[in-house]
C-alpha positions in Angstrom: 33.1 -18.0 15.9 33.2 -17.8 12.1 32.5 -20.4 9.5 35.1 -21.3 6.9 33.6 -18.7 4.5 34.2 -16.0 7.1 30.5 -15.5 8.0 29.5 -15.5 11.7 28.1 -18.7 12.9 24.3 -19.0 12.4 24.3 -16.4 9.6 22.1 -17.2 6.7 22.0 -15.5 3.3 18.6 -15.3 1.6 18.7 -14.5 -2.1 15.6 -13.2 -3.9 15.0 -12.9 -7.6 12.1 -10.8 -9.0 11.2 -9.1 -12.2 12.2 -5.4 -11.9 9.6 -2.7 -11.8 9.8 0.5 -13.7 11.3 2.4 -10.8 14.2 -0.1 -10.5 15.1 -0.1 -14.2 17.6 2.7 -13.9 19.4 1.1 -11.0 20.0 -2.4 -12.4 23.5 -3.7 -12.6 24.9 -4.9 -15.9 24.3 -8.5 -14.9 20.7 -7.8 -13.9 20.1 -6.0 -17.2 21.5 -9.0 -19.1 19.4 -11.6 -17.2 16.2 -9.4 -16.9 15.9 -10.2 -13.1 16.5 -8.0 -10.1 18.4 -9.7 -7.2 18.5 -8.9 -3.5 20.4 -10.6 -0.8 19.5 -10.5 2.9 21.9 -11.6 5.6 20.2 -12.7 8.9 21.0 -14.6 12.0 17.4 -15.0 13.1 16.6 -18.7 13.5 13.0 -18.4 14.7 11.0 -16.0 16.8 9.9 -17.3 20.1 7.2 -20.0 19.9 5.7 -18.7 16.7 5.2 -21.4 14.1 6.7 -20.9 10.7 9.1 -18.1 11.7 12.1 -20.3 10.8 11.1 -20.5 7.1 13.0 -18.5 4.5 9.8 -16.9 3.2 8.9 -15.5 6.6 12.4 -14.1 7.1 12.4 -12.5 3.7 9.1 -10.8 4.3 10.2 -9.7 7.7 13.3 -8.0 6.3 11.5 -6.5 3.3 8.9 -5.0 5.6 11.6 -3.5 7.8 13.0 -1.7 4.8 9.8 0.3 4.6 10.4 1.3 8.2 13.9 2.4 7.3 12.5 4.4 4.4 10.1 6.3 6.8 13.1 7.0 9.1 15.0 8.5 6.2 11.9 10.6 5.3 11.5 11.8 8.9 15.2 12.8 8.9 14.6 14.8 5.7 11.7 16.5 7.3 13.9 17.9 10.1 14.5 15.0 12.5 18.2 15.0 11.6 18.7 18.6 12.8 18.1 18.7 16.5 18.4 22.4 17.5 19.5 22.3 21.1 21.4 20.6 23.9 18.2 20.7 25.9 16.2 17.4 26.0 12.9 19.2 26.2 13.5 21.4 23.2 14.7 18.4 21.2 11.7 16.4 22.2 9.4 19.2 21.0 11.4 19.4 17.7 11.1 15.6 17.3 7.3 15.7 17.7 7.1 18.5 15.2 9.2 16.8 12.6 7.2 13.6 13.0 4.0 15.5 12.7 5.3 17.1 9.5 6.2 13.7 8.1 2.7 12.3 9.0 1.0 15.3 7.4 3.2 14.8 4.3 2.2 11.1 4.2 -1.5 11.8 4.6 -1.4 14.5 1.9 0.1 12.0 -0.5 -2.4 9.3 0.4 -5.5 11.4 0.2 -4.8 13.9 -2.6 -1.8 12.8 -4.7 -2.6 9.1 -5.1 -3.0 9.5 -8.8 0.0 11.8 -9.4 2.7 9.3 -10.4 5.6 11.8 -10.0 4.5 13.0 -6.5 2.8 10.0 -4.9 6.2 8.6 -3.8 8.4 11.7 -4.2 11.2 12.6 -1.8 10.5 15.4 0.7 12.8 17.8 -1.1 10.8 17.3 -4.3 7.5 17.9 -2.4 9.0 21.0 -0.8 10.1 22.3 -4.2 6.9 21.6 -6.1 4.1 22.0 -3.6 5.1 23.4 -0.2 7.1 26.4 -1.4 4.2 28.0 -3.2 4.8 31.0 -5.5 1.6 32.8 -4.6 0.1 35.8 -2.8 -2.7 35.9 -0.3 -5.0 38.8 -1.3 -7.9 40.3 0.7 -10.9 41.7 -1.1 -14.4 42.3 0.1 -13.9 40.4 3.4 -12.7 37.4 1.5 -9.3 35.9 1.0 -8.0 34.8 -2.4 -4.9 32.8 -3.1 -3.3 34.2 -6.2 -1.1 31.4 -7.7 1.6 32.3 -10.3 0.2 31.3 -13.7 3.5 30.1 -15.1 4.1 27.8 -12.2 4.2 24.2 -13.6 2.6 22.5 -10.6 -0.4 25.0 -10.2 -2.9 22.4 -11.5 -1.5 19.7 -9.1 -1.7 22.1 -6.2 -5.3 23.2 -6.9 -6.4 19.6 -7.4 -4.8 18.7 -4.1 -6.4 21.7 -2.4 -9.9 20.8 -3.7 -9.6 17.2 -2.6 -8.6 18.3 0.9 -11.6 20.7 1.1 -14.0 18.0 -0.2 -13.0 15.5 2.5 -15.8 14.7 4.9 -15.3 15.6 8.6 -14.4 12.7 10.9 -17.2 12.0 13.3 
């Protein structure tokens, strides 16, 4: 059954107004640019969750839906890391592929957290950007005097970022 406005019965709209951050400035509508506020609207039919106190409040529902968008963002990242391309009709092969894609997404997330936390352009970059800048490395692996040397192309613009990240990984203490 629908309400007179055409919404399903029990549907609530939660409007949120916040000051826009730098990453949102390019995506603001003309109205948001004029007012200086960023608006988001969430539609929900959740009244309350079981017997948990406070779950009927608008603030709780807003936080619940905003937290879920982070989950959706990770799903999008996992799809970009290969989860969208299941290679076979075989369940076993696809299960292995899914585990591998999730492992790649986890390694990518840990690399960002542990070594790229102070790199503004890479800390929250898309997987394609990470692939282009760090994972597809223009380098040679050379062997000399029983040692291996990684020869990175000098003109590569992200050589310093890669070497900083590599040094930070090597300086991590072993988990005990």
